[in-house]
BAROMAR-192517 format. One record per residue (C-alpha): residue number from 1; residue in three letters; x, y, z. Coordinates in pm, whole numbers. Example, Ala and Ser with C-alpha at 12.3 -4.5 7.8 and 13.67 -1.06 7.14 Angstrom:
BEGIN
<minu lomi="1" drenkol="ALA" x="1230" y="-450" z="780"/>
<minu lomi="2" drenkol="SER" x="1367" y="-106" z="714"/>
This chain:
BEGIN
<minu lomi="1" drenkol="MET" x="7161" y="5677" z="-2694"/>
<minu lomi="2" drenkol="SER" x="7181" y="5461" z="-3008"/>
<minu lomi="3" drenkol="GLY" x="6943" y="5473" z="-3302"/>
<minu lomi="4" drenkol="ARG" x="6818" y="5130" z="-3200"/>
<minu lomi="5" drenkol="ALA" x="6736" y="5256" z="-2848"/>
<minu lomi="6" drenkol="ILE" x="6563" y="5565" z="-2987"/>
<minu lomi="7" drenkol="ARG" x="6343" y="5360" z="-3218"/>
<minu lomi="8" drenkol="LEU" x="6262" y="5103" z="-2949"/>
<minu lomi="9" drenkol="GLY" x="6177" y="5386" z="-2713"/>
<minu lomi="10" drenkol="ARG" x="5935" y="5532" z="-2965"/>
<minu lomi="11" drenkol="LEU" x="5756" y="5196" z="-2973"/>
<minu lomi="12" drenkol="LEU" x="5752" y="5119" z="-2601"/>
<minu lomi="13" drenkol="GLN" x="5778" y="5442" z="-2402"/>
<minu lomi="14" drenkol="PRO" x="5662" y="5587" z="-2173"/>
<minu lomi="15" drenkol="THR" x="5489" y="5280" z="-2030"/>
<minu lomi="16" drenkol="GLY" x="5720" y="5007" z="-2160"/>
<minu lomi="17" drenkol="LYS" x="5421" y="4848" z="-2335"/>
<minu lomi="18" drenkol="ALA" x="5286" y="4849" z="-2690"/>
<minu lomi="19" drenkol="VAL" x="4985" y="4767" z="-2905"/>
<minu lomi="20" drenkol="ILE" x="5084" y="4649" z="-3252"/>
<minu lomi="21" drenkol="VAL" x="4848" y="4572" z="-3540"/>
<minu lomi="22" drenkol="ALA" x="4964" y="4301" z="-3781"/>
<minu lomi="23" drenkol="CYS" x="4867" y="4326" z="-4147"/>
<minu lomi="24" drenkol="ASP" x="5148" y="4120" z="-4303"/>
<minu lomi="25" drenkol="HIS" x="4931" y="3814" z="-4369"/>
<minu lomi="26" drenkol="GLY" x="4950" y="3864" z="-4745"/>
<minu lomi="27" drenkol="MET" x="5312" y="3744" z="-4745"/>
<minu lomi="28" drenkol="PHE" x="5183" y="3392" z="-4675"/>
<minu lomi="29" drenkol="ASP" x="4806" y="3372" z="-4723"/>
<minu lomi="30" drenkol="GLY" x="4720" y="3636" z="-4979"/>
<minu lomi="31" drenkol="PRO" x="4460" y="3905" z="-4899"/>
<minu lomi="32" drenkol="HIS" x="4259" y="3842" z="-4582"/>
<minu lomi="33" drenkol="ALA" x="3920" y="4002" z="-4533"/>
<minu lomi="34" drenkol="GLY" x="3966" y="4366" z="-4451"/>
<minu lomi="35" drenkol="MET" x="4325" y="4365" z="-4575"/>
<minu lomi="36" drenkol="GLU" x="4260" y="4353" z="-4948"/>
<minu lomi="37" drenkol="ASP" x="4360" y="4719" z="-4986"/>
<minu lomi="38" drenkol="LEU" x="4605" y="4826" z="-4713"/>
<minu lomi="39" drenkol="ALA" x="4606" y="5188" z="-4830"/>
<minu lomi="40" drenkol="ALA" x="4231" y="5202" z="-4763"/>
<minu lomi="41" drenkol="MET" x="4246" y="4983" z="-4451"/>
<minu lomi="42" drenkol="LEU" x="4501" y="5177" z="-4248"/>
<minu lomi="43" drenkol="PRO" x="4301" y="5502" z="-4227"/>
<minu lomi="44" drenkol="ARG" x="4003" y="5295" z="-4106"/>
<minu lomi="45" drenkol="ILE" x="4197" y="5160" z="-3809"/>
<minu lomi="46" drenkol="GLY" x="4318" y="5511" z="-3722"/>
<minu lomi="47" drenkol="ASP" x="4635" y="5612" z="-3539"/>
<minu lomi="48" drenkol="GLY" x="4569" y="5433" z="-3210"/>
<minu lomi="49" drenkol="ALA" x="4828" y="5157" z="-3248"/>
<minu lomi="50" drenkol="ASP" x="5191" y="5202" z="-3148"/>
<minu lomi="51" drenkol="GLY" x="5317" y="5002" z="-3445"/>
<minu lomi="52" drenkol="ILE" x="5193" y="4840" z="-3765"/>
<minu lomi="53" drenkol="LEU" x="5350" y="4516" z="-3886"/>
<minu lomi="54" drenkol="LEU" x="5367" y="4474" z="-4264"/>
<minu lomi="55" drenkol="SER" x="5603" y="4369" z="-4541"/>
<minu lomi="56" drenkol="PRO" x="5864" y="4603" z="-4692"/>
<minu lomi="57" drenkol="GLY" x="5699" y="4551" z="-5028"/>
<minu lomi="58" drenkol="MET" x="5367" y="4685" z="-4903"/>
<minu lomi="59" drenkol="LEU" x="5520" y="4977" z="-4715"/>
<minu lomi="60" drenkol="ARG" x="5579" y="5162" z="-5041"/>
<minu lomi="61" drenkol="HIS" x="5203" y="5144" z="-5116"/>
<minu lomi="62" drenkol="VAL" x="5104" y="5314" z="-4790"/>
<minu lomi="63" drenkol="GLN" x="5356" y="5595" z="-4764"/>
<minu lomi="64" drenkol="ALA" x="5086" y="5858" z="-4715"/>
<minu lomi="65" drenkol="TYR" x="4968" y="5685" z="-4397"/>
<minu lomi="66" drenkol="PHE" x="5312" y="5661" z="-4239"/>
<minu lomi="67" drenkol="GLY" x="5450" y="5991" z="-4366"/>
<minu lomi="68" drenkol="ARG" x="5284" y="6187" z="-4083"/>
<minu lomi="69" drenkol="ARG" x="5408" y="6288" z="-3738"/>
<minu lomi="70" drenkol="GLU" x="5123" y="6112" z="-3555"/>
<minu lomi="71" drenkol="ALA" x="5148" y="5781" z="-3745"/>
<minu lomi="72" drenkol="PRO" x="5233" y="5452" z="-3571"/>
<minu lomi="73" drenkol="LEU" x="5579" y="5301" z="-3629"/>
<minu lomi="74" drenkol="PRO" x="5612" y="5086" z="-3942"/>
<minu lomi="75" drenkol="ILE" x="5755" y="4744" z="-3852"/>
<minu lomi="76" drenkol="CYS" x="5867" y="4522" z="-4141"/>
<minu lomi="77" drenkol="ARG" x="5886" y="4143" z="-4150"/>
<minu lomi="78" drenkol="LEU" x="6217" y="4032" z="-4300"/>
<minu lomi="79" drenkol="ASN" x="6197" y="3656" z="-4345"/>
<minu lomi="80" drenkol="PHE" x="5962" y="3401" z="-4494"/>
<minu lomi="81" drenkol="ASN" x="5857" y="3088" z="-4305"/>
<minu lomi="82" drenkol="THR" x="5672" y="2800" z="-4467"/>
<minu lomi="83" drenkol="VAL" x="5503" y="2728" z="-4132"/>
<minu lomi="84" drenkol="PHE" x="5259" y="3008" z="-4216"/>
<minu lomi="85" drenkol="CYS" x="5155" y="2871" z="-4555"/>
<minu lomi="86" drenkol="PHE" x="4870" y="2662" z="-4414"/>
<minu lomi="87" drenkol="HIS" x="4682" y="2642" z="-4744"/>
<minu lomi="88" drenkol="MET" x="4984" y="2488" z="-4920"/>
<minu lomi="89" drenkol="GLY" x="5020" y="2197" z="-4681"/>
<minu lomi="90" drenkol="TYR" x="5388" y="2257" z="-4605"/>
<minu lomi="91" drenkol="THR" x="5539" y="2069" z="-4311"/>
<minu lomi="92" drenkol="GLY" x="5908" y="2164" z="-4320"/>
<minu lomi="93" drenkol="SER" x="5900" y="2496" z="-4127"/>
<minu lomi="94" drenkol="ILE" x="6176" y="2635" z="-4348"/>
<minu lomi="95" drenkol="CYS" x="6279" y="2998" z="-4299"/>
<minu lomi="96" drenkol="ALA" x="6426" y="3203" z="-4581"/>
<minu lomi="97" drenkol="PRO" x="6562" y="3560" z="-4589"/>
<minu lomi="98" drenkol="LEU" x="6348" y="3761" z="-4829"/>
<minu lomi="99" drenkol="PHE" x="6448" y="4116" z="-4733"/>
<minu lomi="100" drenkol="ARG" x="6774" y="4258" z="-4601"/>
<minu lomi="101" drenkol="PRO" x="6753" y="4498" z="-4307"/>
<minu lomi="102" drenkol="GLU" x="6888" y="4779" z="-4526"/>
<minu lomi="103" drenkol="ASP" x="6599" y="4722" z="-4769"/>
<minu lomi="104" drenkol="ALA" x="6349" y="4759" z="-4485"/>
<minu lomi="105" drenkol="LEU" x="6527" y="5069" z="-4356"/>
<minu lomi="106" drenkol="ALA" x="6528" y="5225" z="-4703"/>
<minu lomi="107" drenkol="ALA" x="6157" y="5154" z="-4733"/>
<minu lomi="108" drenkol="GLY" x="6092" y="5345" z="-4411"/>
<minu lomi="109" drenkol="ALA" x="6086" y="5074" z="-4142"/>
<minu lomi="110" drenkol="GLU" x="6154" y="5183" z="-3783"/>
<minu lomi="111" drenkol="ALA" x="6181" y="4825" z="-3654"/>
<minu lomi="112" drenkol="VAL" x="6188" y="4476" z="-3804"/>
<minu lomi="113" drenkol="LEU" x="6045" y="4136" z="-3720"/>
<minu lomi="114" drenkol="VAL" x="6235" y="3811" z="-3770"/>
<minu lomi="115" drenkol="CYS" x="6068" y="3473" z="-3722"/>
<minu lomi="116" drenkol="LEU" x="6218" y="3154" z="-3580"/>
<minu lomi="117" drenkol="THR" x="6071" y="2803" z="-3587"/>
<minu lomi="118" drenkol="LEU" x="6241" y="2496" z="-3443"/>
<minu lomi="119" drenkol="GLY" x="6134" y="2136" z="-3391"/>
<minu lomi="120" drenkol="SER" x="6093" y="2074" z="-3763"/>
<minu lomi="121" drenkol="ALA" x="6226" y="1717" z="-3732"/>
<minu lomi="122" drenkol="SER" x="6528" y="1822" z="-3940"/>
<minu lomi="123" drenkol="GLU" x="6839" y="1920" z="-3746"/>
<minu lomi="124" drenkol="ALA" x="6978" y="2090" z="-4055"/>
<minu lomi="125" drenkol="THR" x="6662" y="2299" z="-4101"/>
<minu lomi="126" drenkol="ASP" x="6652" y="2399" z="-3735"/>
<minu lomi="127" drenkol="ALA" x="7020" y="2493" z="-3733"/>
<minu lomi="128" drenkol="ARG" x="6981" y="2701" z="-4048"/>
<minu lomi="129" drenkol="ASN" x="6668" y="2871" z="-3909"/>
<minu lomi="130" drenkol="ALA" x="6860" y="2973" z="-3596"/>
<minu lomi="131" drenkol="GLU" x="7157" y="3086" z="-3804"/>
<minu lomi="132" drenkol="LEU" x="6932" y="3295" z="-4026"/>
<minu lomi="133" drenkol="PHE" x="6765" y="3459" z="-3728"/>
<minu lomi="134" drenkol="THR" x="7101" y="3558" z="-3582"/>
<minu lomi="135" drenkol="GLU" x="7232" y="3688" z="-3914"/>
<minu lomi="136" drenkol="LEU" x="6928" y="3911" z="-3966"/>
<minu lomi="137" drenkol="CYS" x="6923" y="4025" z="-3604"/>
<minu lomi="138" drenkol="THR" x="7290" y="4123" z="-3607"/>
<minu lomi="139" drenkol="ALA" x="7262" y="4301" z="-3942"/>
<minu lomi="140" drenkol="SER" x="6955" y="4492" z="-3823"/>
<minu lomi="141" drenkol="HIS" x="7130" y="4608" z="-3507"/>
<minu lomi="142" drenkol="ARG" x="7423" y="4738" z="-3711"/>
<minu lomi="143" drenkol="LEU" x="7175" y="4969" z="-3884"/>
<minu lomi="144" drenkol="GLY" x="7011" y="5081" z="-3559"/>
<minu lomi="145" drenkol="LEU" x="6693" y="4880" z="-3614"/>
<minu lomi="146" drenkol="PRO" x="6533" y="4705" z="-3315"/>
<minu lomi="147" drenkol="VAL" x="6434" y="4344" z="-3372"/>
<minu lomi="148" drenkol="ILE" x="6109" y="4181" z="-3267"/>
<minu lomi="149" drenkol="GLY" x="6179" y="3809" z="-3257"/>
<minu lomi="150" drenkol="GLU" x="5882" y="3587" z="-3334"/>
<minu lomi="151" drenkol="TYR" x="5875" y="3233" z="-3203"/>
<minu lomi="152" drenkol="PHE" x="5623" y="3023" z="-3397"/>
<minu lomi="153" drenkol="PRO" x="5615" y="2649" z="-3315"/>
<minu lomi="154" drenkol="HIS" x="5626" y="2379" z="-3578"/>
<minu lomi="155" drenkol="SER" x="5289" y="2198" z="-3616"/>
<minu lomi="156" drenkol="HIS" x="5141" y="2429" z="-3355"/>
<minu lomi="157" drenkol="LEU" x="4783" y="2316" z="-3414"/>
<minu lomi="158" drenkol="THR" x="4861" y="1953" z="-3326"/>
<minu lomi="159" drenkol="LYS" x="5059" y="2000" z="-3004"/>
<minu lomi="160" drenkol="ASN" x="4901" y="1938" z="-2666"/>
<minu lomi="161" drenkol="ALA" x="4905" y="2217" z="-2407"/>
<minu lomi="162" drenkol="ASP" x="5204" y="2080" z="-2215"/>
<minu lomi="163" drenkol="ALA" x="5423" y="2040" z="-2524"/>
<minu lomi="164" drenkol="PHE" x="5316" y="2381" z="-2650"/>
<minu lomi="165" drenkol="GLN" x="5402" y="2541" z="-2316"/>
<minu lomi="166" drenkol="ALA" x="5746" y="2381" z="-2304"/>
<minu lomi="167" drenkol="GLU" x="5835" y="2479" z="-2659"/>
<minu lomi="168" drenkol="ILE" x="5724" y="2841" z="-2624"/>
<minu lomi="169" drenkol="LYS" x="5913" y="2878" z="-2296"/>
<minu lomi="170" drenkol="ILE" x="6235" y="2747" z="-2452"/>
<minu lomi="171" drenkol="GLY" x="6187" y="2924" z="-2785"/>
<minu lomi="172" drenkol="VAL" x="6137" y="3274" z="-2649"/>
<minu lomi="173" drenkol="ARG" x="6440" y="3242" z="-2419"/>
<minu lomi="174" drenkol="MET" x="6645" y="3133" z="-2718"/>
<minu lomi="175" drenkol="LEU" x="6536" y="3443" z="-2909"/>
<minu lomi="176" drenkol="ALA" x="6649" y="3662" z="-2622"/>
<minu lomi="177" drenkol="GLU" x="6982" y="3478" z="-2610"/>
<minu lomi="178" drenkol="LEU" x="7021" y="3524" z="-2987"/>
<minu lomi="179" drenkol="GLY" x="6981" y="3901" z="-2962"/>
<minu lomi="180" drenkol="ALA" x="6613" y="3994" z="-3003"/>
<minu lomi="181" drenkol="ASP" x="6498" y="4319" z="-2841"/>
<minu lomi="182" drenkol="CYS" x="6143" y="4198" z="-2777"/>
<minu lomi="183" drenkol="ILE" x="5934" y="3897" z="-2874"/>
<minu lomi="184" drenkol="LYS" x="5600" y="3813" z="-3034"/>
<minu lomi="185" drenkol="THR" x="5457" y="3471" z="-2953"/>
<minu lomi="186" drenkol="PHE" x="5154" y="3264" z="-2854"/>
<minu lomi="187" drenkol="TYR" x="4969" y="3277" z="-2526"/>
<minu lomi="188" drenkol="THR" x="5009" y="2950" z="-2336"/>
<minu lomi="189" drenkol="LYS" x="4847" y="2771" z="-2043"/>
<minu lomi="190" drenkol="ASP" x="5105" y="2921" z="-1804"/>
<minu lomi="191" drenkol="PHE" x="5215" y="3236" z="-1979"/>
<minu lomi="192" drenkol="ARG" x="5354" y="3377" z="-1657"/>
<minu lomi="193" drenkol="GLU" x="5619" y="3104" z="-1665"/>
<minu lomi="194" drenkol="VAL" x="5713" y="3216" z="-2016"/>
<minu lomi="195" drenkol="THR" x="5732" y="3588" z="-1941"/>
<minu lomi="196" drenkol="SER" x="5910" y="3548" z="-1606"/>
<minu lomi="197" drenkol="THR" x="6197" y="3346" z="-1754"/>
<minu lomi="198" drenkol="CYS" x="6269" y="3582" z="-2045"/>
<minu lomi="199" drenkol="PRO" x="6458" y="3909" z="-1987"/>
<minu lomi="200" drenkol="ILE" x="6300" y="4111" z="-2270"/>
<minu lomi="201" drenkol="PRO" x="5942" y="4229" z="-2339"/>
<minu lomi="202" drenkol="ILE" x="5702" y="3968" z="-2476"/>
<minu lomi="203" drenkol="PHE" x="5397" y="4058" z="-2686"/>
<minu lomi="204" drenkol="GLY" x="5110" y="3810" z="-2700"/>
<minu lomi="205" drenkol="LEU" x="4970" y="3748" z="-3045"/>
<minu lomi="206" drenkol="GLY" x="4604" y="3726" z="-3129"/>
<minu lomi="207" drenkol="ALA" x="4614" y="3409" z="-3343"/>
<minu lomi="208" drenkol="GLU" x="4279" y="3303" z="-3490"/>
<minu lomi="209" drenkol="LYS" x="3988" y="3546" z="-3520"/>
<minu lomi="210" drenkol="THR" x="3778" y="3519" z="-3205"/>
<minu lomi="211" drenkol="PRO" x="3397" y="3498" z="-3221"/>
<minu lomi="212" drenkol="THR" x="3353" y="3847" z="-3072"/>
<minu lomi="213" drenkol="ASP" x="3552" y="4162" z="-3003"/>
<minu lomi="214" drenkol="TYR" x="3501" y="4097" z="-2634"/>
<minu lomi="215" drenkol="ASP" x="3664" y="3754" z="-2658"/>
<minu lomi="216" drenkol="ALA" x="3972" y="3915" z="-2813"/>
<minu lomi="217" drenkol="LEU" x="3982" y="4179" z="-2540"/>
<minu lomi="218" drenkol="ARG" x="3960" y="3904" z="-2278"/>
<minu lomi="219" drenkol="LEU" x="4261" y="3737" z="-2442"/>
<minu lomi="220" drenkol="ALA" x="4455" y="4063" z="-2421"/>
<minu lomi="221" drenkol="GLU" x="4356" y="4102" z="-2055"/>
<minu lomi="222" drenkol="ALA" x="4479" y="3749" z="-1976"/>
<minu lomi="223" drenkol="GLN" x="4806" y="3807" z="-2158"/>
<minu lomi="224" drenkol="MET" x="4875" y="4128" z="-1969"/>
<minu lomi="225" drenkol="ALA" x="4783" y="3972" z="-1636"/>
<minu lomi="226" drenkol="ALA" x="5041" y="3702" z="-1708"/>
<minu lomi="227" drenkol="GLY" x="5325" y="3949" z="-1760"/>
<minu lomi="228" drenkol="ALA" x="5305" y="4041" z="-2128"/>
<minu lomi="229" drenkol="SER" x="5436" y="4381" z="-2238"/>
<minu lomi="230" drenkol="GLY" x="5173" y="4424" z="-2505"/>
<minu lomi="231" drenkol="VAL" x="4992" y="4254" z="-2789"/>
<minu lomi="232" drenkol="VAL" x="5023" y="4198" z="-3162"/>
<minu lomi="233" drenkol="PHE" x="4673" y="4152" z="-3300"/>
<minu lomi="234" drenkol="GLY" x="4593" y="4114" z="-3670"/>
<minu lomi="235" drenkol="ARG" x="4253" y="3987" z="-3777"/>
<minu lomi="236" drenkol="ASN" x="4104" y="4053" z="-3435"/>
<minu lomi="237" drenkol="ALA" x="4186" y="4422" z="-3481"/>
<minu lomi="238" drenkol="VAL" x="4137" y="4470" z="-3854"/>
<minu lomi="239" drenkol="GLN" x="3815" y="4264" z="-3866"/>
<minu lomi="240" drenkol="ALA" x="3672" y="4406" z="-3543"/>
<minu lomi="241" drenkol="SER" x="3323" y="4557" z="-3551"/>
<minu lomi="242" drenkol="HIS" x="3486" y="4900" z="-3518"/>
<minu lomi="243" drenkol="PRO" x="3865" y="4868" z="-3558"/>
<minu lomi="244" drenkol="ALA" x="3957" y="5212" z="-3420"/>
<minu lomi="245" drenkol="HIS" x="3741" y="5160" z="-3110"/>
<minu lomi="246" drenkol="PHE" x="3880" y="4810" z="-3063"/>
<minu lomi="247" drenkol="ILE" x="4240" y="4935" z="-3076"/>
<minu lomi="248" drenkol="ALA" x="4155" y="5209" z="-2825"/>
<minu lomi="249" drenkol="ALA" x="4012" y="4940" z="-2597"/>
<minu lomi="250" drenkol="LEU" x="4334" y="4739" z="-2635"/>
<minu lomi="251" drenkol="GLN" x="4531" y="5046" z="-2533"/>
<minu lomi="252" drenkol="ASP" x="4322" y="5077" z="-2217"/>
<minu lomi="253" drenkol="ILE" x="4392" y="4713" z="-2128"/>
<minu lomi="254" drenkol="VAL" x="4762" y="4718" z="-2219"/>
<minu lomi="255" drenkol="LYS" x="4861" y="5064" z="-2093"/>
<minu lomi="256" drenkol="ARG" x="4610" y="5138" z="-1818"/>
<minu lomi="257" drenkol="GLY" x="4524" y="4798" z="-1676"/>
<minu lomi="258" drenkol="ALA" x="4155" y="4811" z="-1767"/>
<minu lomi="259" drenkol="THR" x="3950" y="4495" z="-1767"/>
<minu lomi="260" drenkol="ALA" x="3806" y="4365" z="-2092"/>
<minu lomi="261" drenkol="ALA" x="3456" y="4436" z="-1964"/>
<minu lomi="262" drenkol="ASP" x="3534" y="4798" z="-1876"/>
<minu lomi="263" drenkol="ALA" x="3725" y="4859" z="-2200"/>
<minu lomi="264" drenkol="ALA" x="3446" y="4710" z="-2410"/>
<minu lomi="265" drenkol="ALA" x="3183" y="4919" z="-2234"/>
<minu lomi="266" drenkol="HIS" x="3386" y="5240" z="-2253"/>
<minu lomi="267" drenkol="HIS" x="3445" y="5203" z="-2628"/>
<minu lomi="268" drenkol="HIS" x="3096" y="5076" z="-2709"/>
<minu lomi="269" drenkol="LEU" x="3202" y="4728" z="-2821"/>
<minu lomi="270" drenkol="THR" x="2939" y="4457" z="-2791"/>
<minu lomi="271" drenkol="ARG" x="2990" y="4131" z="-2605"/>
<minu lomi="272" drenkol="GLN" x="2761" y="3956" z="-2849"/>
<minu lomi="273" drenkol="GLN" x="2858" y="3772" z="-3167"/>
């Protein structure tokens, strides 16, 4: 068994599914509510997640959290994408390599995430974005690091449901073809079509903060019912009314097939705003 398989197994086994908490927003947006101090935040969310997504630069500030046997796997984002810089008004969807896989490995990462955006209206940009993804994926695999590919559409807030569906379906299959080990992407109107035409695990992301914890749990339930292999939730987990309870409820939905209603009731999460 390779180092890559061992690390991927630690994330996904024994069920083949995973709950990941994302707290890498500061790479693009600065400090979100609840994420101002990651060293203080991580103990509040507990050890219930299978993995934590963050930047290599922040990993060195939270070594005490990850330097324990029971800690979730640290997953580091390697590249920058202007599509995330909503407050800066960028429209080019340009990806850039900020960290090398060996830098992430040296920092303590057990897996990495690499983002891909296409449809930028520039063939040169799209080709370079795909080239960059493949370069980082191949280099990560040489070091035994599994790669979570992230497909994030260009101008995602302005696309209609049909266009969004078509782009996600094509984009995630491309990531699999380019070498990703699993994928993080948006939930779509027919997510089953997306998951059934991609040969590797797909994690549904949480996107915007939902009005209530229950709404976020219902999203996770829908994603799993449509063939997802887990979730990657950021603000919906970190800003939950009780983050540790919320993550435990996610685990019940993802790993044990619980409904959102049952998971919310079991972990004492309100349905009210």
